[in-house]
N, C-alpha and C positions, 0 to 999 in steps of 0.2 A: 594559442587556444588557451586559456586558465587551466592549470595543473588542478586534478580533482582537492577540493578539500572538505573538511566533515559540516554540515549544513550551521554546526552550533558559533563557527566560524565566520557565519553570514550575518549583516546587522537585521533584526527583523522590528516588524512594526509592533508596537506595544500599543494592546488595548486601554484603553483612560480608565474603562471602571475596572473596579480590585474584584479581584476571583477570591472569594471564601470557601475552605476549606479541601477538599479532597475532589480532584474529580475523574470517573470510572471511565474507560475508553474502551468500545469493544470491535473488534476488527474483524466480522466472520468470511474467511476467504474458501473458494474449494477444495482446497487440500486441507489447509491450515487456520485457526482462532490466534489471535494476535489480541490476548490484553494488556492495556496499559494504566497505571496510576497517575496520573500527577497533582502537582503542589502547583499551584501555579502557572506557569509557563516551563515548570520542570520535569519532567517524565523520572518520577522514583523508584515505579517498583513492572516489571514486563513480564510476562509469559506466551510461551509457543504452546498452542495445543494441535491437537490434530482437529479436524473439524468432522463430527457424527452426523453425516444429510438427516440420522433417525432419530434422533436424540431427545428426550421428552424434556418440561422444564424440570419437574427434579432432578436430571439428569445433572442439566445446567447447573442446577441452583446448587446439588453437590461439587461441583467444578470449582463453581465462584465461588461460594461461600470457605474453600479451602484452600483457596489461593489469597484472597483477602485474607484471612486469619493468620496465616504466614506470616503477609507482612509486615504486620504488627499494626491497620489502619482498623479502626473501628468503625460499621457499617455507619453509627451516627455521626462521623468525621465528613463522610463523602456527601459534596452540597450538590453537585450536578453528573449525571449517567448520557453517555453519549453509543448510538449503536451503528452500526455499518455494515449489512449481510447480504452477498450476492450469493446467497440461498436462502430462497424465499420461503424453501417450508421450518427454517430456524430462525424465523425472525419473531414471530407467536412465542415458543420460548424461551429463547433469550429476554422477555420485553418481560416476560409473565415473571420469570424468577428474577431476575435484577429489581423490579417492582417491590416485588414481594422481601427481596431480602435488604436493599435500604430504604426503601417508603420514598421514593424518590419517583418522579416522573421519567422515564425513557425517552429522548429525544433520537430519533430514529432519521438517518439520511436518507433522503429521495428528492426526484425532484422538485417537490412543492415542500418542502422543507431542507434550502441549500442556502440561506443565507442574501437570498435575490441573487445567487449567480445565475446571469444568464447564460441557457445551453444552448447551443445553434444545430439541436434536431429538431426536425419535423414532429416526431413521437418524443419530447424529455423523457419522457418513463422507461423507455429501453437504456436510457445509459445508465450503467454498473456505477452503483452509491460511493462506493471505492475510487471509483475515477473523480465522481464529483467533489470526495473528500482532497485527493490530490492538488483538486485546482483551489477548494477552498484555503488551502493549508498555502499554496505560493501567493493569493491574497494577502492571506493574514500578515505576510513577508514584507509587505506591499508594495509588488510585482504586478504587474498591467500585462508581460508578455513570459511567457515559460514553457518549456515544455518536460515532463515527467513520465522517467522512463519507469514503469513497474514490474519485475520481475519475478513472477507469481509463476501457478499452473499456465497463464498465460500470459504472455509479454504485451502487456499496451503500453502505447503509447500517447500518452495524454498533451493536450494542446491546447494554449488558454493566446490569445491576443487581444490586443483591446481588454481587459478581464471579464472577455468570456470563453466560458469553455466553445473551442471551434470544432474541436472534434479528434481524428487521430486514425490511431492504426492497434490491432488487436492481433499478433501471432502466438501458432505455440508457443510453450515455456520450454525451457531445456531441459525439466525432469517429465512435463508429458511427450515432449519427442523421446527420450531414453526410454522411457515405458513401454511408449507403441512399437519400437524397435524390438526392444527385447523379447514385447509377448508377441508381434506378430512375424518373428523369426525363430529359426529352430536353432540356427546357431550363435548364434549374439545374445549373449549373459549379463546382465547389467552390474556397472562397474561406476567408485566412485569417481566421482568427476574432479581432478586435479590437473593442472597442464601437463601436457604431456611435452617432452625436453624437446623435440622438433614435427614441424606437421606433415613430411614424411613417415609414416608410422612402420615397426618391424613386423609387429603383432596386430593382434585384433584390437585387444583392451584399450593399448593408443591409438588404433586407425578408427575407433569411436570417439574415442576423447578428445580427437582432433577435429573431430566433423563436428560435434558437437559446438566444442565453446569457440573456437578458429571460426566457426559457421557462421555462430548466432555470433560473433563481434564483427565478421563482417558483414551480416545483416542487418545488426547497430549500425553501422559508421553509415551505411548506404541509405540506410530508412530516414536518422536524423538528417544528412546529407539533403535528402529530399525533401524533408520537414521543412529544413530552414530556409530551401530556394522558392519552397512554393508561399511560406509564410513572407518573403521578402524586405525583411526589415532593414531600418540604415546599419543594423551593427546585428547578430546572432544572439536568437532568444536564449538564454538559460538554462542549460539541461541539468533537470536534476534524477540520480537516479535513486528509488528504493527496491525492496521486496528482496525478495535472498538468494537470489544469483546475483545481487549488484557488485557485492565488494569482490565476487571471485573474474567476472568480467574485464571489472574497473583497471585489474593489473597490465591490462595488453590494451587500454584504449584510451586514448588522450579528449573523446568526445563529450565525456561524462565532466561538471566544472563543478558538484555537487554530489556527494551522496548521504541518505538522513536515513536512515531506517526506520524511522517513527515519524515520517511525511503524513503517512498518510492518517493515524491514530492523533496526529494533530489537525488534522484537518475535522477529523469526528470529535477533538475538543471546541472547538470555534462552534460547531454545531450544539452539543451538550449545553453551551454555554450562553448562546446566543440564538438557537435556533427553537422552533416549538415543538412545545409540552407535549406528551400522548394523551 
């Protein structure tokens, strides 16, 4: 199996169209919101924020204006804006704030604005936009087949075959599992997640760490083996990892070929450039 490398070392498919100015991308997740600024195809600034489900457009405006001002990028230098949100109630506040601050149309990722990505769902509108972005990012690299493991609040396995989003798997994420365990039990306390020295732990904190980290690694390897078998390709599909916990799990597994912390943002960038405006 090819050892993990950063996605920067993988050749990417170049767009024929030149890209003016800066591109602002926003990925609103259940727990965290990631904001990135691209210049051409390079990410030059990025921030990770706590998602506030009840945030108003004014509150979003305050956050985004402060970040962009800190970066030194002027609103007038921004040519394109893309937004993906898995929290439906936050779409309107973010669109309103971004439109007001940059005076540019905001291109929102959804099943109707996905650069003609084919989606093998009976009801494509039920597919999360972050998962759409991951598939778009693979296609932008010139790939027809690929698997993305996105490790956030939930861990999703996004599978593309022959250029089509085929489907995937969703399981509880590491942090969500830890939260449930510590909230639903009287004597289990929250722990920092780091690899224990051994699997058979001799204290409660390491037992919890071992269960979560070794358990999720085993789950990851088992599910990827099953996906590869079901795909039945002549050679295994490349596996990309993204999301907050990817780096930690990659320390102990060889089933991931590429790590790209900005993969979802790169898919949003494509929709910002070539998708439909609001």
